[in-house]
C-alpha positions as CSV (number, residue, x, y, z in Angstrom):
1,M,74.3,62.8,-26.8
2,T,74.5,65.4,-29.6
3,A,72.3,68.5,-29.6
4,E,70.9,67.4,-32.9
5,I,69.6,64.2,-31.3
6,A,68.7,65.7,-27.9
7,A,66.3,68.1,-29.5
8,W,64.1,65.5,-31.3
9,R,60.4,66.0,-30.9
10,W,57.5,63.7,-31.7
11,Q,53.8,64.5,-31.4
12,P,50.5,62.7,-32.3
13,L,48.3,64.2,-35.0
14,T,44.6,63.1,-35.2
15,L,43.5,63.0,-38.8
16,R,39.8,63.4,-39.6
17,L,38.5,61.5,-42.6
18,R,36.1,63.0,-45.1
19,T,33.9,59.9,-44.8
20,P,34.2,56.9,-42.4
21,F,36.8,54.5,-43.7
22,R,35.6,51.0,-43.9
23,V,37.7,47.9,-44.7
24,A,37.2,44.2,-44.0
25,Y,38.9,44.8,-40.6
26,G,36.5,47.5,-39.4
27,V,35.5,51.2,-39.7
28,S,37.1,54.5,-38.4
29,A,36.3,58.2,-38.7
30,T,39.8,59.3,-37.5
31,R,43.3,58.0,-37.5
32,T,46.3,59.0,-35.3
33,V,49.7,59.4,-36.9
34,W,53.0,60.8,-35.4
35,W,55.1,63.7,-36.6
36,L,58.8,63.2,-35.8
37,R,61.1,66.3,-36.0
38,L,64.9,66.2,-35.7
39,G,66.6,69.0,-33.8
40,G,66.2,72.4,-35.3
41,D,63.6,70.9,-37.7
42,A,66.5,69.7,-39.8
43,G,64.4,66.8,-41.0
44,W,60.8,65.5,-40.7
45,G,59.3,62.1,-40.7
46,E,55.9,60.5,-40.2
47,S,54.6,57.3,-38.6
48,A,51.2,56.0,-39.6
49,I,49.8,52.5,-39.1
50,P,46.2,51.2,-38.8
51,P,45.1,49.6,-35.5
52,Y,44.8,46.2,-37.0
53,Y,48.6,45.9,-37.4
54,G,48.7,45.7,-33.6
55,I,51.5,48.3,-33.1
56,G,50.8,50.7,-30.2
57,D,51.8,54.3,-29.7
58,A,53.6,53.5,-26.5
59,E,55.8,51.0,-28.3
60,Q,56.8,53.6,-30.9
61,V,57.5,56.3,-28.4
62,A,59.6,54.0,-26.3
63,W,61.7,53.2,-29.4
64,W,62.2,56.8,-30.3
65,E,63.2,57.6,-26.7
66,A,65.8,54.8,-26.9
67,M,67.2,56.0,-30.2
68,A,67.4,59.6,-29.0
69,A,69.4,58.4,-25.9
70,R,72.2,57.1,-28.1
71,S,75.4,59.1,-28.5
72,R,76.1,58.2,-32.2
73,P,76.3,61.2,-34.5
74,L,73.6,61.3,-37.2
75,P,74.6,59.7,-40.5
76,D,76.1,62.0,-43.1
77,E,75.6,59.8,-46.2
78,P,72.3,58.3,-47.4
79,D,73.9,54.8,-47.6
80,A,74.5,54.9,-43.8
81,I,70.9,55.6,-42.8
82,A,69.7,52.0,-42.9
83,A,72.5,50.8,-40.6
84,W,72.0,53.8,-38.3
85,V,68.2,53.1,-37.9
86,G,68.6,49.3,-37.8
87,D,66.0,46.7,-38.3
88,E,64.7,46.4,-34.7
89,G,61.7,48.2,-33.3
90,P,58.2,49.0,-34.8
91,A,58.3,49.4,-38.5
92,P,56.3,52.7,-38.6
93,A,58.5,54.2,-35.9
94,R,61.6,53.2,-37.9
95,A,59.9,54.7,-41.0
96,A,59.5,58.1,-39.3
97,L,63.1,58.2,-38.3
98,D,64.3,56.9,-41.7
99,L,62.3,59.6,-43.5
100,A,63.5,62.4,-41.2
101,L,67.2,61.4,-41.7
102,H,66.8,61.3,-45.5
103,D,64.9,64.6,-45.4
104,R,67.8,66.1,-43.3
105,L,70.5,65.1,-45.8
106,A,68.5,66.2,-48.9
107,R,67.8,69.6,-47.3
108,R,71.4,69.9,-46.3
109,W,72.5,69.1,-49.9
110,N,69.7,71.3,-51.3
111,V,68.4,68.5,-53.5
112,P,65.0,66.8,-53.8
113,L,64.7,63.4,-52.1
114,H,64.7,61.4,-55.3
115,R,68.0,62.9,-56.3
116,L,69.6,62.1,-53.0
117,L,68.5,58.5,-53.6
118,D,69.8,58.6,-57.2
119,L,66.3,57.9,-58.6
120,P,64.7,59.2,-61.8
121,P,62.4,62.2,-61.1
122,P,58.8,61.0,-61.0
123,A,56.7,62.2,-63.8
124,P,53.1,63.3,-63.0
125,A,51.1,60.2,-62.4
126,L,47.5,59.2,-61.6
127,T,46.7,57.8,-58.2
128,S,43.7,55.6,-57.6
129,F,41.0,57.0,-55.3
130,T,39.6,54.7,-52.6
131,I,35.9,53.8,-52.2
132,G,35.4,52.3,-48.7
133,L,33.4,49.2,-47.9
134,A,29.7,49.9,-47.4
135,D,26.3,48.9,-48.8
136,P,25.9,49.0,-52.6
137,D,23.9,52.2,-52.7
138,T,26.5,54.1,-50.5
139,M,29.4,52.8,-52.6
140,A,27.7,53.8,-55.8
141,E,27.1,57.3,-54.4
142,E,30.7,57.7,-53.4
143,A,31.9,56.4,-56.7
144,A,29.7,58.9,-58.5
145,A,30.9,61.7,-56.3
146,A,34.4,60.7,-57.3
147,G,33.6,61.1,-61.0
148,A,36.7,63.2,-61.6
149,Y,39.0,60.3,-60.7
150,P,39.5,57.8,-63.5
151,I,40.9,55.0,-61.3
152,L,39.0,53.7,-58.3
153,K,40.2,51.3,-55.6
154,I,37.2,49.4,-54.3
155,K,37.3,47.9,-50.8
156,L,35.6,44.5,-50.6
157,G,35.0,41.9,-48.0
158,R,31.2,41.6,-47.5
159,D,28.7,39.0,-48.5
160,D,27.3,41.4,-51.0
161,D,30.6,42.2,-52.8
162,E,29.2,41.4,-56.2
163,A,26.2,43.7,-55.7
164,C,28.5,46.4,-54.4
165,L,30.8,46.2,-57.4
166,A,27.8,46.1,-59.8
167,A,26.5,49.3,-58.2
168,V,29.9,51.0,-58.5
169,R,30.2,49.9,-62.2
170,R,26.7,51.3,-63.0
171,A,27.6,54.6,-61.3
172,R,31.0,54.7,-63.0
173,P,31.1,52.7,-66.3
174,D,34.1,54.7,-67.3
175,A,36.3,54.0,-64.3
176,R,39.3,51.7,-64.1
177,L,38.7,49.5,-61.1
178,R,41.2,48.0,-58.7
179,L,39.9,45.7,-55.9
180,D,41.1,45.2,-52.3
181,A,39.8,42.5,-50.1
182,N,42.1,43.2,-47.1
183,A,42.5,39.5,-46.4
184,A,38.8,38.8,-46.1
185,W,38.5,35.4,-48.0
186,S,39.8,31.9,-48.0
187,P,41.8,30.8,-51.1
188,D,38.9,28.8,-52.5
189,E,36.4,31.6,-51.8
190,A,38.8,34.1,-53.3
191,V,38.9,32.2,-56.6
192,R,35.1,31.9,-56.7
193,R,34.6,35.6,-55.9
194,I,37.2,36.8,-58.4
195,Q,35.6,34.7,-61.1
196,A,32.2,36.2,-60.3
197,L,33.7,39.7,-60.3
198,A,35.6,39.3,-63.6
199,R,32.7,40.7,-65.6
200,F,33.3,44.1,-64.1
201,E,36.8,44.1,-65.7
202,P,39.0,44.9,-62.6
203,E,42.7,45.6,-63.1
204,L,44.0,43.8,-60.0
205,I,43.1,42.2,-56.7
206,E,44.9,43.1,-53.5
207,Q,45.4,40.7,-50.6
208,P,42.5,38.4,-51.2
209,V,43.5,35.9,-48.4
210,A,45.0,36.1,-44.9
211,K,48.4,37.8,-44.6
212,D,50.2,34.7,-43.4
213,D,48.8,32.5,-46.1
214,I,51.5,33.0,-48.8
215,E,50.7,29.7,-50.4
216,G,47.0,30.7,-50.5
217,L,48.0,33.8,-52.4
218,G,49.9,31.7,-54.9
219,F,46.9,29.4,-55.2
220,V,44.6,32.3,-56.1
221,Q,47.1,33.6,-58.6
222,A,47.4,30.2,-60.2
223,H,43.6,30.2,-60.8
224,T,43.1,33.7,-62.1
225,A,44.7,35.9,-64.8
226,L,44.0,38.9,-62.6
227,P,47.2,40.2,-61.0
228,V,47.2,39.2,-57.3
229,V,49.0,41.9,-55.3
230,A,50.3,41.1,-51.8
231,D,49.8,43.9,-49.3
232,E,49.6,42.9,-45.6
233,S,51.8,39.8,-46.5
234,L,54.7,42.0,-47.4
235,R,56.9,43.6,-44.7
236,T,60.4,42.3,-45.3
237,V,62.7,41.1,-48.1
238,A,62.2,37.6,-46.8
239,D,58.4,38.0,-47.3
240,L,59.1,39.2,-50.9
241,E,61.2,36.1,-51.7
242,R,58.4,33.8,-50.4
243,L,55.8,35.7,-52.4
244,A,57.8,35.5,-55.6
245,A,58.3,31.8,-55.0
246,A,54.5,31.4,-54.5
247,G,54.0,33.1,-57.9
248,V,52.0,36.3,-57.1
249,A,52.1,39.0,-59.7
250,G,52.8,42.0,-57.6
251,I,53.3,43.7,-54.2
252,N,51.9,46.7,-52.5
253,L,54.9,48.7,-51.1
254,K,54.2,51.0,-48.2
255,L,56.9,52.9,-46.4
256,M,55.2,52.5,-43.1
257,K,55.0,48.8,-43.0
258,V,58.5,48.1,-44.2
259,G,60.3,50.7,-42.1
260,G,61.1,53.6,-44.4
261,L,62.8,54.5,-47.6
262,A,66.0,52.5,-47.3
263,P,64.2,49.1,-46.8
264,A,61.6,50.1,-49.4
265,L,64.2,50.7,-52.1
266,T,65.8,47.3,-51.3
267,I,62.5,45.6,-51.6
268,L,61.5,47.5,-54.7
269,R,64.7,46.7,-56.6
270,R,64.6,43.1,-55.6
271,A,60.9,42.9,-56.7
272,K,61.9,44.2,-60.1
273,A,64.7,41.7,-60.4
274,L,62.2,38.9,-59.6
275,G,59.8,40.2,-62.2
276,L,57.1,41.3,-59.8
277,R,55.0,44.5,-60.4
278,V,55.0,47.1,-57.7
279,L,52.0,49.1,-56.5
280,L,53.2,52.1,-54.5
281,G,50.7,52.5,-51.6
282,C,50.1,54.3,-48.3
283,M,48.3,54.1,-45.0
284,I,45.9,56.9,-43.9
285,E,48.7,59.4,-43.5
286,T,49.5,63.1,-44.2
287,S,51.1,64.7,-47.2
288,L,54.5,64.2,-45.4
289,G,54.5,60.5,-45.7
290,V,52.8,60.4,-49.1
291,T,55.1,62.9,-50.7
292,A,58.1,60.9,-49.5
293,A,56.6,57.8,-51.1
294,F,56.0,59.6,-54.4
295,H,59.7,60.2,-54.8
296,L,59.9,56.4,-55.6
297,A,57.1,56.6,-58.2
298,A,59.3,56.3,-61.3
299,L,60.1,52.7,-60.4
300,A,56.5,51.7,-59.7
301,D,53.8,50.1,-61.9
302,W,50.7,51.4,-60.1
303,I,50.2,54.4,-57.8
304,D,47.8,54.3,-54.8
305,L,48.7,57.5,-52.9
306,D,45.4,59.1,-52.2
307,S,45.5,59.5,-48.5
308,P,45.7,63.4,-48.5
309,L,42.5,63.4,-50.6
310,L,40.7,61.3,-47.9
311,I,41.4,63.6,-44.9
312,V,40.2,67.1,-44.1
313,N,42.9,68.4,-41.8
314,D,46.2,67.6,-43.4
315,P,48.7,69.9,-41.6
316,F,51.3,69.7,-44.5
317,V,51.6,71.0,-48.1
318,G,53.4,68.6,-50.3
319,V,52.5,66.6,-53.4
320,A,49.9,68.4,-55.5
321,Y,46.9,66.7,-57.1
322,D,45.1,68.0,-60.2
323,P,41.3,67.4,-60.3
324,A,41.7,63.9,-61.8
325,G,44.1,62.8,-59.1
326,R,47.3,63.3,-61.1
327,M,50.2,63.8,-58.7
328,R,53.1,66.2,-59.1
329,L,56.1,66.7,-56.8
330,P,56.7,70.1,-55.2
331,D,59.8,71.9,-56.4
332,R,61.6,71.9,-53.0
333,A,64.6,70.3,-51.4
334,G,64.2,67.3,-49.1
335,I,60.9,65.5,-49.0
336,G,59.5,68.8,-50.1
337,V,56.7,69.5,-47.6
338,T,56.0,72.7,-45.7
339,L,53.7,73.3,-42.8
340,R,50.2,74.4,-43.6
341,A,49.2,75.3,-40.1
342,E,50.7,74.3,-36.7
343,P,48.7,71.2,-35.5
């Protein structure tokens, strides 16, 4: 075992949310993520996954322990990272290691992550800002409080969805609205609800049906002009191929659910070749994971990377947001984050 591997460290971070985060799966006021550090802090990565994905902390730690016990030297070329990490083990744990290995090489070569990956530098871009699932009055209040953000992502999945969206629209007649049902509806119900919500002029609808119902997503897309964007249904290239065959308009690409930057780039490029649009998204995570994701932004159609705006104790300084939610990369090598305060 090399010293660089033996000195790996990982620690949990409890993130506190500005307001309780409600989606169709449930509600939470905190989220636990993991910070992975290579030996000598040569590279950093993050693991973040919601509880409803069914991936436990013990499972991730066991995988890191197994990887740290190997004797193989760390990869010295970015093209070697995917094979070194492999495709076994929990996706967010693989994402953390993938990020750390990319960060290590980009720091070593003194280049930003996007240059290491041979990607165009991302221009400043607006992210959507999330309004969690609640009663109509609460959602309207939160939408009004987010008056500086021109793009709102509205969580749906209650019986009063139409009343909620009407309240949001009254509070923010100027806003561009993106909808996210988090797999709350059946295909027939989704078509009916989308038709009822069309008068509010949303831009897209994320994951209206169950994650395993690829055909259902295609059915919904066939019955609406609104772009249907698959989120929970997308974890692998094989999923992407099935979604494209079903006819959905787009995918929500998150580093944590696909296993890091290397698989994300494979999926992103294949999606473009298939004519699908790409929403670049995130879990509830710190600026470490979000900044890494933003390095891919030049290839995305929509940006939904607002997690650092939703938490109050982000330990990292990375991507910067202007008052309207326009994101800019830091001018630093690697992923580009620094430590705000020791967690």
